C-alpha positions as CSV (number, residue, x, y, z in Angstrom):
1,M,39.4,8.2,-44.3
2,S,42.3,10.7,-44.2
3,F,44.0,12.9,-46.7
4,E,47.5,14.1,-47.2
5,G,46.7,17.8,-47.7
6,S,45.6,20.5,-45.3
7,Y,45.5,20.1,-41.4
8,L,47.7,16.9,-41.7
9,G,44.7,14.8,-42.5
10,A,42.5,15.9,-39.6
11,N,39.0,15.4,-41.1
12,D,37.3,16.9,-38.0
13,R,38.7,20.3,-39.1
14,I,36.9,20.2,-42.5
15,S,33.4,21.5,-42.5
16,A,30.6,20.2,-44.7
17,A,31.0,23.3,-46.9
18,A,34.7,22.7,-47.7
19,V,35.8,22.9,-51.3
20,M,38.6,20.3,-51.9
21,E,41.1,20.2,-54.7
22,C,43.0,17.3,-56.2
23,K,46.7,18.0,-55.7
24,I,47.5,15.9,-58.8
25,C,45.5,17.6,-61.5
26,W,44.0,20.5,-59.5
27,T,40.3,19.4,-60.1
28,P,38.1,20.8,-57.4
29,Y,35.3,19.0,-55.6
30,D,32.5,21.5,-54.5
31,P,29.9,20.0,-52.3
32,A,27.3,22.5,-53.5
33,E,27.7,21.0,-57.0
34,G,28.4,17.3,-56.2
35,D,29.9,15.1,-58.9
36,D,27.8,14.2,-62.0
37,Y,30.4,11.8,-63.3
38,R,30.3,9.7,-60.2
39,Q,26.5,10.4,-59.6
40,V,27.1,12.2,-56.3
41,E,24.2,14.5,-55.5
42,A,24.7,18.2,-54.9
43,G,25.0,19.0,-51.2
44,T,27.2,16.0,-50.4
45,P,30.2,17.0,-48.2
46,F,33.6,15.7,-49.1
47,T,33.8,13.7,-45.9
48,D,30.5,11.8,-47.0
49,L,31.8,10.6,-50.3
50,P,32.1,6.8,-50.7
51,E,35.5,5.4,-49.8
52,D,36.1,4.3,-53.4
53,W,35.4,7.8,-54.8
54,S,38.2,9.2,-56.8
55,C,39.1,12.3,-58.8
56,P,36.7,12.5,-61.9
57,N,39.6,13.8,-64.0
58,C,42.7,11.7,-63.1
59,D,41.3,9.0,-60.8
60,A,43.5,10.1,-57.8
61,P,42.0,8.8,-54.5
62,K,40.4,10.9,-51.9
63,E,43.5,11.0,-49.9
64,Q,45.2,13.2,-52.6
65,F,42.7,16.0,-52.1
66,M,43.4,19.1,-50.0
67,V,41.4,22.1,-48.8
68,L,41.0,24.8,-51.4
69,D,38.4,26.8,-49.5
70,D,36.3,26.2,-46.4
71,P,33.7,28.8,-45.7
72,G,32.5,26.7,-42.6
73,A,35.9,26.4,-41.0
74,D,35.4,29.2,-38.5
75,A,32.1,27.8,-37.3
76,L,33.5,24.3,-37.0
77,I,36.4,25.5,-34.9
78,E,34.1,27.6,-32.8
79,A,31.8,24.5,-32.2
80,A,34.8,22.4,-31.3
81,R,35.9,25.1,-28.8
82,V,32.4,25.2,-27.2
83,A,32.3,21.4,-27.1
84,E,35.7,21.2,-25.3
85,A,34.5,23.8,-22.6
86,T,31.2,22.1,-22.0
87,D,32.9,18.6,-21.8
88,R,35.1,19.9,-19.0
89,L,32.1,21.4,-17.2
90,V,30.1,18.1,-17.4
91,A,33.1,16.1,-16.2
92,D,33.5,18.5,-13.2
93,F,29.9,18.1,-12.1
94,R,29.7,14.4,-12.7
95,E,32.7,14.2,-10.3
96,V,30.8,16.3,-7.8
97,Y,27.7,14.0,-8.1
98,H,29.7,10.8,-7.6
99,A,32.0,12.2,-4.8
100,K,29.5,14.2,-2.8
101,M,25.9,14.3,-4.0
102,R,24.8,10.8,-5.0
103,D,23.3,9.9,-1.7
104,V,22.0,13.4,-0.7
105,P,18.1,13.2,-0.2
106,I,17.4,16.2,-2.5
107,V,19.0,14.5,-5.5
108,N,16.6,13.5,-8.2
109,K,18.0,10.2,-9.5
110,A,15.8,10.3,-12.6
111,L,18.2,13.0,-13.9
112,H,21.9,13.1,-14.9
113,V,24.4,15.8,-15.6
114,E,24.0,17.2,-19.1
115,A,25.1,20.5,-20.9
116,V,22.2,21.9,-23.0
117,G,22.2,24.6,-25.7
118,F,25.7,25.9,-25.1
119,R,26.9,28.4,-27.7
120,K,29.2,31.3,-28.1
121,Q,27.7,34.6,-26.8
122,G,29.8,37.6,-27.4
123,D,33.2,36.8,-25.8
124,T,31.7,34.1,-23.6
125,I,30.1,30.6,-23.9
126,L,26.6,30.4,-22.5
127,G,24.2,27.5,-22.0
128,V,22.3,25.6,-19.4
129,L,23.7,22.9,-17.1
130,V,21.2,20.3,-15.9
131,S,22.1,18.1,-12.9
132,P,20.2,15.9,-10.5
133,W,20.2,18.6,-7.9
134,F,20.2,21.9,-9.9
135,M,19.6,23.6,-13.2
136,N,21.8,26.6,-13.8
137,L,22.4,29.1,-16.6
138,V,26.2,29.0,-16.9
139,M,28.5,31.5,-18.5
140,M,32.2,30.5,-19.3
141,P,35.0,32.5,-20.8
142,D,35.9,32.1,-24.4
143,G,39.7,32.6,-24.3
144,Q,39.7,35.0,-21.4
145,D,41.3,34.1,-18.0
146,W,38.6,33.9,-15.3
147,S,40.8,32.1,-12.8
148,G,40.7,35.1,-10.6
149,L,37.0,35.0,-10.0
150,K,36.1,35.0,-6.3
151,A,33.7,32.2,-5.3
152,G,30.4,33.4,-4.0
153,E,30.7,37.0,-5.5
154,K,27.6,38.1,-7.3
155,E,27.2,39.9,-10.6
156,V,24.0,41.1,-12.4
157,I,24.2,40.5,-16.2
158,A,21.7,42.0,-18.6
159,F,19.9,40.0,-21.4
160,P,17.1,41.1,-23.7
161,S,14.6,39.5,-21.3
162,G,15.9,41.2,-18.1
163,D,18.8,41.4,-15.7
164,Y,19.9,38.1,-13.9
165,E,22.0,37.5,-10.9
166,F,25.1,35.3,-11.5
167,I,27.3,33.8,-8.8
168,H,31.1,33.5,-9.4
169,N,32.8,30.1,-8.9
170,T,35.8,28.1,-10.1
171,R,36.3,24.4,-10.5
172,E,39.4,22.3,-11.3
173,L,38.6,21.3,-14.8
174,T,36.2,24.2,-15.8
175,G,38.2,27.0,-14.3
176,G,36.3,30.2,-13.6
177,Y,32.6,30.4,-14.5
178,K,29.4,32.3,-13.6
179,A,26.1,30.6,-12.7
180,C,22.6,31.8,-12.4
181,S,20.2,29.4,-10.5
182,L,17.1,28.4,-12.4
183,F,15.8,25.5,-10.3
184,S,17.1,23.9,-7.1
185,P,16.3,21.2,-6.1
186,M,15.0,19.4,-9.1
187,A,11.9,17.7,-7.7
188,D,9.8,19.5,-10.4
189,F,11.1,17.1,-13.1
190,T,10.2,13.5,-13.6
191,T,12.4,12.8,-16.7
192,Q,15.7,13.9,-18.2
193,K,13.8,15.0,-21.4
194,Q,11.4,17.2,-19.4
195,A,14.5,18.9,-17.8
196,T,16.3,19.4,-21.1
197,D,13.2,20.7,-22.8
198,V,12.9,23.4,-20.1
199,A,16.6,24.1,-20.5
200,R,16.2,24.7,-24.2
201,A,13.2,26.9,-23.6
202,V,15.3,29.0,-21.2
203,M,17.9,29.6,-24.0
204,V,15.1,30.9,-26.2
205,A,13.2,32.9,-23.7
206,L,16.4,34.6,-22.3
207,F,16.7,36.5,-25.5
208,D,13.0,37.4,-25.9
209,E,12.2,41.0,-24.9
210,A,8.6,40.0,-24.3
211,N,9.7,38.4,-21.1
212,R,11.2,41.5,-19.6
213,D,8.0,42.4,-17.5
214,D,8.2,39.0,-15.8
215,T,11.8,39.3,-14.8
216,D,11.3,42.8,-13.2
217,R,9.4,41.1,-10.3
218,A,12.7,40.1,-8.6
219,A,11.4,40.4,-5.0
220,D,8.3,38.4,-5.6
221,I,10.2,35.7,-7.4
222,R,12.8,35.4,-4.7
223,A,10.1,35.1,-2.0
224,T,8.3,32.4,-4.0
225,R,11.5,30.4,-4.5
226,E,12.5,30.7,-0.8
227,A,9.0,29.4,0.2
228,E,9.3,26.4,-2.3
229,L,12.7,25.5,-0.8
230,A,11.4,25.8,2.8
231,A,8.5,23.4,1.9
232,V,11.0,20.9,0.5
233,E,13.2,21.1,3.6
234,A,10.2,20.6,5.8
235,A,9.2,17.5,3.8
236,E,12.6,16.0,4.1
237,E,12.7,16.5,7.9
238,A,9.4,14.6,8.1
239,E,10.9,11.8,5.9
240,T,8.2,12.3,3.4
241,Q,8.4,13.0,-0.4
242,P,7.3,16.4,-1.6
243,V,4.4,16.5,-4.0
244,L,5.7,17.3,-7.5
245,P,4.4,20.5,-8.8
246,E,3.0,21.0,-12.3
247,E,5.5,21.5,-15.1
248,P,6.9,25.0,-14.8
249,S,5.3,27.8,-16.7
250,R,7.2,30.1,-19.1
251,R,7.3,32.7,-16.3
252,A,8.8,30.2,-13.9
253,V,11.4,29.1,-16.4
254,I,12.8,32.5,-17.3
255,T,12.3,34.3,-14.0
256,A,13.6,31.5,-11.6
257,G,17.1,32.9,-12.2
258,M,16.2,36.0,-10.2
259,S,15.7,34.0,-7.1
260,G,19.3,34.2,-6.0
261,A,19.5,30.5,-5.1
262,G,22.8,28.7,-5.2
263,E,23.8,25.4,-6.6
264,G,22.7,23.5,-3.6
């Protein structure tokens, strides 16, 4: 379905809350009210109306309606912007996997690259990137130019749950971004769902002040993560598989970012 009015018929720019107006007789369609005449229930977005729906006043087809008011437009545009940025990020790291990482022993082939929980946070876009060899909290610019970031430079960024160390980097599609290591390697996880569930838990715990005491133990956390990585390396050298640890606790999830580990 397309229409001749606003946005040149681009339906993906109309939110579910859009109030539309017939450009023939000026009759509005408000999704909050629906259409009693056509037995359309309240809460039905304009884009979900049947294809044969027409103006209840003059029978003009849907294509003759244009946007009168769209209170959800800003949120829709923001969501599209976030999706575009995360699509580039995922494409970048899928390329890394296929070009460099696919046959590396530490790769967990039960997993694939996926962006989880990305959203606008202040003037940035924040979320968790899951891959077969790492899980990182990733921050990208929202309209700013981060192309000048120096790869490998470190920056501590504060959240309600504590302060976290991010490493600067740039990639061809993504541009400049900042990454905080949560898990690397990814032997802890046996399924993609387990990994994405932890990623979603990170996005909740990150903004919970109750976790602040845990994140203050940066030195202990770093030492623990270094010991875990050393054990994995020793297992690889002996050509054995490391024993999978139990599913990470809330403390492990939210404080692993303090370890200072890179992307592998």
